[in-house]
One Martini backbone bead per residue (centre of mass of N, CA, C, O) as a GRO file, in nm:
protein
  354
    1MET     BB    1   1.990  -0.005   1.855
    2LEU     BB    2   1.666  -0.050   1.939
    3VAL     BB    3   1.529   0.108   1.698
    4ARG     BB    4   1.652  -0.121   1.477
    5VAL     BB    5   1.476  -0.335   1.584
    6PRO     BB    6   1.266  -0.546   1.513
    7PRO     BB    7   0.938  -0.561   1.608
    8ARG     BB    8   0.912  -0.874   1.654
    9SER     BB    9   1.138  -0.869   1.878
   10LEU     BB   10   1.023  -0.650   2.074
   11VAL     BB   11   0.772  -0.794   2.173
   12GLY     BB   12   0.950  -1.001   2.340
   13PHE     BB   13   1.096  -0.752   2.520
   14ARG     BB   14   0.870  -0.644   2.722
   15SER     BB   15   0.949  -0.854   2.975
   16VAL     BB   16   1.229  -0.776   3.081
   17CYS     BB   17   1.135  -0.470   3.158
   18LYS     BB   18   0.986  -0.167   3.247
   19GLN     BB   19   1.162   0.019   3.074
   20TRP     BB   20   1.111  -0.124   2.794
   21LYS     BB   21   0.799  -0.105   2.800
   22THR     BB   22   0.791   0.198   2.807
   23LEU     BB   23   0.960   0.260   2.556
   24PHE     BB   24   0.762   0.091   2.352
   25ASN     BB   25   0.528   0.319   2.414
   26THR     BB   26   0.657   0.545   2.285
   27LYS     BB   27   0.620   0.743   2.016
   28ARG     BB   28   0.902   0.806   1.926
   29PHE     BB   29   1.005   0.519   1.911
   30VAL     BB   30   0.783   0.392   1.734
   31ASN     BB   31   0.839   0.585   1.480
   32ARG     BB   32   1.141   0.521   1.445
   33ASN     BB   33   1.100   0.215   1.403
   34PHE     BB   34   0.914   0.235   1.160
   35ALA     BB   35   1.124   0.386   0.971
   36CYS     BB   36   1.324   0.113   0.991
   37GLY     BB   37   1.151  -0.067   0.845
   38ARG     BB   38   1.051  -0.355   0.668
   39SER     BB   39   0.935  -0.492   0.403
   40GLU     BB   40   0.621  -0.660   0.339
   41PHE     BB   41   0.398  -0.922   0.283
   42MET     BB   42   0.033  -0.931   0.236
   43LEU     BB   43  -0.180  -1.222   0.257
   44LYS     BB   44  -0.522  -1.285   0.136
   45THR     BB   45  -0.741  -1.523   0.192
   46HIS     BB   46  -1.039  -1.684   0.261
   47SER     BB   47  -0.892  -1.778   0.566
   48HIS     BB   48  -0.620  -1.605   0.554
   49ILE     BB   49  -0.322  -1.438   0.700
   50TYR     BB   50  -0.002  -1.331   0.561
   51ALA     BB   51   0.343  -1.305   0.628
   52ILE     BB   52   0.624  -1.190   0.407
   53SER     BB   53   0.945  -1.232   0.451
   54VAL     BB   54   1.258  -1.083   0.330
   55ASN     BB   55   1.589  -1.209   0.256
   56LEU     BB   56   1.858  -0.991   0.120
   57ASN     BB   57   2.091  -1.183   0.055
   58ASP     BB   58   2.286  -1.388  -0.121
   59ASP     BB   59   2.045  -1.601  -0.043
   60PRO     BB   60   1.738  -1.554  -0.090
   61SER     BB   61   1.454  -1.543   0.137
   62ILE     BB   62   1.166  -1.673   0.313
   63LYS     BB   63   0.894  -1.592   0.548
   64VAL     BB   64   0.612  -1.755   0.696
   65SER     BB   65   0.323  -1.596   0.855
   66ASP     BB   66   0.065  -1.662   1.062
   67LEU     BB   67  -0.166  -1.417   1.187
   68CYS     BB   68  -0.439  -1.545   1.313
   69PHE     BB   69  -0.671  -1.469   1.103
   70ASP     BB   70  -0.991  -1.564   1.092
   71LEU     BB   71  -1.194  -1.606   0.767
   72ARG     BB   72  -1.416  -1.834   0.746
   73ARG     BB   73  -1.660  -1.615   0.837
   74ARG     BB   74  -1.510  -1.385   0.627
   75ARG     BB   75  -1.512  -1.408   0.296
   76SER     BB   76  -1.617  -1.110   0.196
   77TYR     BB   77  -1.362  -0.982   0.275
   78ASN     BB   78  -1.152  -0.708   0.183
   79LEU     BB   79  -0.849  -0.575   0.090
   80TYR     BB   80  -0.764  -0.207   0.157
   81GLY     BB   81  -0.497  -0.213   0.302
   82THR     BB   82  -0.233  -0.015   0.456
   83CYS     BB   83  -0.142   0.131   0.790
   84ASP     BB   84   0.094   0.142   1.026
   85GLY     BB   85   0.063  -0.197   1.025
   86TYR     BB   86  -0.222  -0.196   0.936
   87PHE     BB   87  -0.511  -0.367   0.838
   88PHE     BB   88  -0.787  -0.338   0.587
   89ILE     BB   89  -1.105  -0.471   0.616
   90TYR     BB   90  -1.408  -0.523   0.402
   91ASP     BB   91  -1.771  -0.496   0.420
   92PHE     BB   92  -2.077  -0.378   0.279
   93LEU     BB   93  -2.262  -0.527   0.520
   94ARG     BB   94  -2.065  -0.554   0.801
   95GLY     BB   95  -1.810  -0.385   0.766
   96GLY     BB   96  -1.512  -0.323   0.957
   97VAL     BB   97  -1.148  -0.389   0.995
   98ILE     BB   98  -0.875  -0.343   1.215
   99SER     BB   99  -0.515  -0.460   1.231
  100ASN     BB  100  -0.256  -0.552   1.452
  101PRO     BB  101  -0.082  -0.842   1.448
  102LEU     BB  102   0.154  -0.789   1.644
  103LEU     BB  103  -0.043  -0.670   1.892
  104ARG     BB  104  -0.345  -0.763   1.866
  105HIS     BB  105  -0.511  -0.525   1.738
  106THR     BB  106  -0.876  -0.460   1.727
  107LYS     BB  107  -1.117  -0.290   1.506
  108TRP     BB  108  -1.458  -0.223   1.489
  109PHE     BB  109  -1.691  -0.122   1.234
  110ALA     BB  110  -1.978   0.019   1.117
  111GLU     BB  111  -2.192   0.059   0.881
  112ASP     BB  112  -2.338   0.265   0.669
  113SER     BB  113  -2.613   0.358   0.445
  114VAL     BB  114  -2.394   0.387   0.213
  115PRO     BB  115  -2.291   0.285  -0.124
  116TRP     BB  116  -1.977   0.285  -0.161
  117ASP     BB  117  -1.712   0.266  -0.388
  118ASP     BB  118  -1.501   0.319  -0.147
  119ARG     BB  119  -1.212   0.247   0.059
  120SER     BB  120  -0.998   0.401   0.326
  121MET     BB  121  -0.690   0.441   0.503
  122GLY     BB  122  -0.586   0.700   0.760
  123TYR     BB  123  -0.457   1.041   0.826
  124ASP     BB  124  -0.413   1.334   1.007
  125GLY     BB  125  -0.097   1.500   0.949
  126SER     BB  126  -0.151   1.813   1.054
  127ARG     BB  127  -0.120   1.697   1.330
  128THR     BB  128   0.031   1.597   1.616
  129GLU     BB  129  -0.212   1.416   1.634
  130LYS     BB  130  -0.326   1.135   1.509
  131ILE     BB  131  -0.609   1.104   1.280
  132TYR     BB  132  -0.801   0.848   1.230
  133LYS     BB  133  -0.943   0.703   0.914
  134ILE     BB  134  -1.237   0.650   0.722
  135ILE     BB  135  -1.287   0.669   0.357
  136GLY     BB  136  -1.561   0.732   0.159
  137ILE     BB  137  -1.668   0.715  -0.199
  138LEU     BB  138  -1.918   0.902  -0.393
  139THR     BB  139  -1.986   0.920  -0.746
  140THR     BB  140  -2.144   1.188  -0.930
  141TYR     BB  141  -2.330   1.302  -1.227
  142SER     BB  142  -2.393   1.651  -1.342
  143LEU     BB  143  -2.341   1.733  -1.634
  144ASN     BB  144  -2.045   1.927  -1.568
  145LYS     BB  145  -2.050   1.768  -1.285
  146VAL     BB  146  -1.885   1.662  -0.985
  147VAL     BB  147  -1.998   1.451  -0.712
  148ARG     BB  148  -1.853   1.410  -0.395
  149ARG     BB  149  -1.891   1.179  -0.135
  150PHE     BB  150  -1.787   1.189   0.204
  151SER     BB  151  -1.720   0.925   0.431
  152VAL     BB  152  -1.636   0.969   0.784
  153PHE     BB  153  -1.434   0.777   1.013
  154ASP     BB  154  -1.372   0.852   1.349
  155PHE     BB  155  -1.175   0.720   1.597
  156ALA     BB  156  -1.218   0.938   1.822
  157THR     BB  157  -1.567   0.921   1.792
  158ASN     BB  158  -1.711   0.678   1.644
  159ALA     BB  159  -1.804   0.842   1.374
  160TRP     BB  160  -2.003   0.968   1.113
  161LYS     BB  161  -1.951   1.171   0.815
  162VAL     BB  162  -2.076   1.405   0.571
  163THR     BB  163  -1.938   1.522   0.254
  164ASP     BB  164  -1.921   1.768  -0.008
  165HIS     BB  165  -1.789   1.779  -0.356
  166THR     BB  166  -1.755   2.018  -0.622
  167SER     BB  167  -1.680   1.979  -0.983
  168PHE     BB  168  -1.560   1.953  -1.275
  169HIS     BB  169  -1.572   1.766  -1.537
  170GLU     BB  170  -1.333   1.493  -1.588
  171ARG     BB  171  -1.298   1.391  -1.911
  172LEU     BB  172  -0.965   1.321  -1.911
  173ILE     BB  173  -1.001   1.116  -1.672
  174MET     BB  174  -0.828   0.803  -1.586
  175ASP     BB  175  -0.849   0.572  -1.352
  176GLU     BB  176  -0.613   0.325  -1.186
  177SER     BB  177  -0.755   0.215  -0.909
  178SER     BB  178  -0.774  -0.051  -1.008
  179GLY     BB  179  -0.597  -0.219  -0.795
  180ASN     BB  180  -0.254  -0.234  -0.655
  181SER     BB  181  -0.176   0.117  -0.669
  182ARG     BB  182  -0.212   0.173  -0.360
  183VAL     BB  183  -0.085   0.409  -0.117
  184SER     BB  184   0.056   0.492   0.205
  185LEU     BB  185   0.140   0.839   0.293
  186ASN     BB  186   0.116   1.039   0.560
  187GLY     BB  187  -0.196   0.925   0.553
  188ASN     BB  188  -0.219   0.912   0.253
  189LEU     BB  189  -0.359   0.857  -0.073
  190TYR     BB  190  -0.213   0.676  -0.362
  191TRP     BB  191  -0.233   0.690  -0.729
  192THR     BB  192  -0.267   0.610  -1.050
  193ALA     BB  193  -0.294   0.804  -1.354
  194TYR     BB  194  -0.481   0.920  -1.659
  195LYS     BB  195  -0.439   1.148  -1.934
  196TYR     BB  196  -0.632   1.183  -2.212
  197CYS     BB  197  -0.438   1.245  -2.504
  198GLU     BB  198  -0.208   1.284  -2.745
  199THR     BB  199   0.044   1.226  -2.535
  200GLY     BB  200   0.009   1.169  -2.253
  201GLN     BB  201  -0.049   1.149  -1.888
  202TYR     BB  202   0.109   1.071  -1.589
  203PHE     BB  203  -0.006   1.035  -1.245
  204ILE     BB  204  -0.061   1.136  -0.909
  205ARG     BB  205  -0.314   1.058  -0.690
  206MET     BB  206  -0.493   1.227  -0.411
  207LEU     BB  207  -0.597   1.154  -0.073
  208ASP     BB  208  -0.677   1.400   0.155
  209PHE     BB  209  -0.720   1.353   0.512
  210SER     BB  210  -0.741   1.646   0.605
  211LYS     BB  211  -0.938   1.767   0.355
  212GLU     BB  212  -1.116   1.560   0.215
  213LYS     BB  213  -0.964   1.530  -0.085
  214LEU     BB  214  -0.903   1.544  -0.434
  215LYS     BB  215  -0.575   1.530  -0.605
  216MET     BB  216  -0.305   1.632  -0.762
  217PHE     BB  217   0.043   1.570  -0.734
  218CYS     BB  218   0.217   1.424  -0.975
  219ILE     BB  219   0.440   1.349  -1.222
  220LEU     BB  220   0.527   1.090  -1.419
  221PRO     BB  221   0.780   0.930  -1.612
  222CYS     BB  222   0.532   0.829  -1.777
  223LYS     BB  223   0.531   0.886  -2.134
  224ALA     BB  224   0.374   0.848  -2.426
  225LYS     BB  225   0.190   0.585  -2.332
  226LYS     BB  226  -0.027   0.349  -2.355
  227SER     BB  227  -0.246   0.195  -2.141
  228THR     BB  228  -0.247  -0.085  -2.313
  229THR     BB  229   0.084  -0.146  -2.309
  230HIS     BB  230   0.106  -0.062  -1.998
  231THR     BB  231   0.220  -0.114  -1.661
  232ARG     BB  232   0.135   0.033  -1.340
  233ILE     BB  233   0.311   0.065  -1.017
  234LEU     BB  234   0.286   0.151  -0.690
  235SER     BB  235   0.526   0.254  -0.428
  236ILE     BB  236   0.741   0.226  -0.153
  237TYR     BB  237   1.043   0.414  -0.061
  238LYS     BB  238   1.209   0.413   0.247
  239GLY     BB  239   0.913   0.521   0.375
  240ASP     BB  240   0.936   0.841   0.201
  241ARG     BB  241   0.880   0.727  -0.088
  242PHE     BB  242   0.868   0.667  -0.427
  243SER     BB  243   0.758   0.409  -0.658
  244VAL     BB  244   0.783   0.300  -1.008
  245MET     BB  245   0.642   0.065  -1.229
  246GLU     BB  246   0.707  -0.047  -1.575
  247GLN     BB  247   0.536  -0.259  -1.817
  248CYS     BB  248   0.575  -0.428  -2.097
  249LYS     BB  249   0.350  -0.640  -2.260
  250ARG     BB  250   0.545  -0.744  -2.490
  251THR     BB  251   0.843  -0.774  -2.350
  252ARG     BB  252   0.852  -0.742  -2.013
  253GLU     BB  253   0.980  -0.489  -1.945
  254ILE     BB  254   1.129  -0.314  -1.666
  255GLU     BB  255   1.077  -0.003  -1.505
  256ILE     BB  256   1.238   0.198  -1.236
  257TRP     BB  257   1.138   0.450  -1.019
  258VAL     BB  258   1.246   0.720  -0.802
  259THR     BB  259   1.253   0.934  -0.562
  260LYS     BB  260   1.498   1.152  -0.445
  261ASN     BB  261   1.302   1.269  -0.228
  262LYS     BB  262   1.124   1.308   0.029
  263ILE     BB  263   0.785   1.292   0.145
  264GLY     BB  264   0.615   1.531   0.289
  265ASN     BB  265   0.412   1.676   0.489
  266GLY     BB  266   0.236   1.887   0.267
  267ASP     BB  267   0.309   1.819  -0.003
  268ASP     BB  268   0.233   1.914  -0.358
  269GLY     BB  269   0.455   1.797  -0.596
  270ASP     BB  270   0.640   2.017  -0.745
  271ASP     BB  271   0.944   1.890  -0.637
  272VAL     BB  272   0.950   1.626  -0.798
  273VAL     BB  273   1.220   1.379  -0.843
  274TRP     BB  274   1.318   1.148  -1.082
  275ILE     BB  275   1.491   0.824  -1.079
  276LYS     BB  276   1.663   0.568  -1.194
  277PHE     BB  277   1.687   0.241  -1.056
  278MET     BB  278   1.586   0.003  -1.279
  279THR     BB  279   1.623  -0.278  -1.503
  280VAL     BB  280   1.412  -0.549  -1.640
  281SER     BB  281   1.558  -0.824  -1.849
  282ILE     BB  282   1.356  -1.113  -1.867
  283PRO     BB  283   1.288  -1.398  -1.984
  284ASN     BB  284   0.965  -1.482  -1.902
  285PHE     BB  285   0.856  -1.285  -1.737
  286PRO     BB  286   0.612  -1.184  -1.569
  287LEU     BB  287   0.295  -1.066  -1.613
  288VAL     BB  288   0.200  -0.768  -1.486
  289LEU     BB  289  -0.078  -0.691  -1.284
  290ASN     BB  290  -0.331  -0.451  -1.190
  291HIS     BB  291  -0.374  -0.613  -0.902
  292TYR     BB  292  -0.454  -0.744  -0.587
  293SER     BB  293  -0.219  -0.977  -0.616
  294THR     BB  294  -0.017  -0.735  -0.665
  295SER     BB  295   0.320  -0.673  -0.551
  296TYR     BB  296   0.587  -0.425  -0.453
  297PHE     BB  297   0.948  -0.376  -0.390
  298VAL     BB  298   1.236  -0.178  -0.311
  299ASP     BB  299   1.599  -0.216  -0.258
  300ASP     BB  300   1.902  -0.071  -0.078
  301ASN     BB  301   2.181  -0.245  -0.005
  302ILE     BB  302   2.482  -0.413   0.036
  303TYR     BB  303   2.378  -0.610  -0.222
  304GLY     BB  304   2.185  -0.405  -0.361
  305LYS     BB  305   1.962  -0.374  -0.599
  306SER     BB  306   1.611  -0.455  -0.547
  307PHE     BB  307   1.345  -0.670  -0.677
  308VAL     BB  308   1.016  -0.729  -0.527
  309LEU     BB  309   0.776  -0.979  -0.622
  310CYS     BB  310   0.411  -1.037  -0.600
  311CYS     BB  311   0.255  -1.324  -0.758
  312PRO     BB  312   0.058  -1.510  -0.975
  313THR     BB  313  -0.066  -1.824  -1.087
  314LYS     BB  314  -0.303  -1.998  -1.260
  315LYS     BB  315  -0.136  -2.258  -1.373
  316PRO     BB  316  -0.129  -2.304  -1.098
  317LYS     BB  317  -0.251  -2.191  -0.812
  318GLN     BB  318   0.003  -1.947  -0.713
  319ALA     BB  319   0.246  -1.806  -0.494
  320TRP     BB  320   0.501  -1.565  -0.560
  321VAL     BB  321   0.857  -1.477  -0.536
  322HIS     BB  322   1.047  -1.219  -0.691
  323ILE     BB  323   1.411  -1.183  -0.739
  324VAL     BB  324   1.607  -0.884  -0.833
  325ARG     BB  325   1.978  -0.882  -0.871
  326GLY     BB  326   2.120  -0.819  -1.126
  327ASP     BB  327   2.205  -1.150  -1.212
  328LEU     BB  328   1.983  -1.211  -1.008
  329TYR     BB  329   1.726  -1.485  -1.010
  330LYS     BB  330   1.444  -1.555  -0.788
  331LYS     BB  331   1.210  -1.823  -0.721
  332ILE     BB  332   0.938  -1.830  -0.466
  333LYS     BB  333   0.739  -2.040  -0.313
  334ILE     BB  334   0.408  -2.031  -0.152
  335ASP     BB  335   0.282  -2.301  -0.006
  336GLU     BB  336   0.026  -2.172   0.152
  337VAL     BB  337  -0.054  -2.044  -0.145
  338VAL     BB  338  -0.320  -2.216  -0.358
  339CYS     BB  339  -0.487  -1.946  -0.422
  340LYS     BB  340  -0.679  -1.693  -0.401
  341PHE     BB  341  -0.545  -1.346  -0.369
  342GLU     BB  342  -0.438  -1.071  -0.158
  343SER     BB  343  -0.206  -0.792  -0.181
  344SER     BB  344   0.044  -0.626   0.028
  345VAL     BB  345   0.238  -0.373   0.150
  346PHE     BB  346   0.418  -0.385   0.471
  347VAL     BB  347   0.493  -0.252   0.809
  348PRO     BB  348   0.574  -0.339   1.098
  349SER     BB  349   0.436  -0.244   1.419
  350LEU     BB  350   0.389  -0.033   1.746
  351ILE     BB  351   0.135   0.096   1.662
  352THR     BB  352  -0.142   0.273   1.817
  353ILE     BB  353  -0.495   0.280   1.806
  354PRO     BB  354  -0.765   0.441   1.962
   0.00000   0.00000   0.00000
């Protein structure tokens, strides 16, 4: 079926005939094709953006594609994640840009006047028609209250609006939002967080793009472990589920869990069930840091369960892909990236943003 053909191939098929071109532009086909897509790594250096596709066959390999997005004049732009095959880069003085490198669609938007703490891209999934947004958050503290100001750029109107939310001071909450543990699912943003108390409790926090507010989503299977002894990173599994990896900084052993059922739009997280996916115990395995240069995904195909990690080495500065499956462990050097970089997991798509 055409819907299962990788989108990189479908782009070249647009010119075959008018019927195929029309089909590839229909939302139902585009969304089904995106749901069947395979995860890739996106790496941003000071001058280029690369896509790294991974072939998880008997002898795993990678393919590096230069996305031809020249950053030499935009070195101050940072990668703030991906959504629906689009990447989002942003500079606090020059504004932001989103781009679908497959379709070569690019949209620029200007910065507003407030120095926001953070930016993220998503959409309002509560409507039939996706309403894409950029949301910036500015947090201030007053006595026992937290005031969060949300600045929202709506792509439908090309305009900014500002809303405020006030809540009680969350004295027990320490977010681990610094680093690359943020993922987009159903248009919303999710990341790991930690509630500091006697037993310790890890959970997923959510930025709801439909309601434009922050809330707790679900408890993580990582419990009663100090935040200083383990590293946790969140990722997407099968396109509609979560996976979370936790590495012990002392032994470097990694445990990975996935959610049993898909996460639907509008779910509140009460019924989330976690199951153990795999354990990685390899001597001298890299120490994974919750940093923007580190990202991973897991896969379960005919060759078995696979753990695929992208991370750097310091000396020399170099990007690597690590693949673990059963007794197989393979390290592949990304020759094109020998400098500092930011990475994110993304799925190429034919989705267009108005």
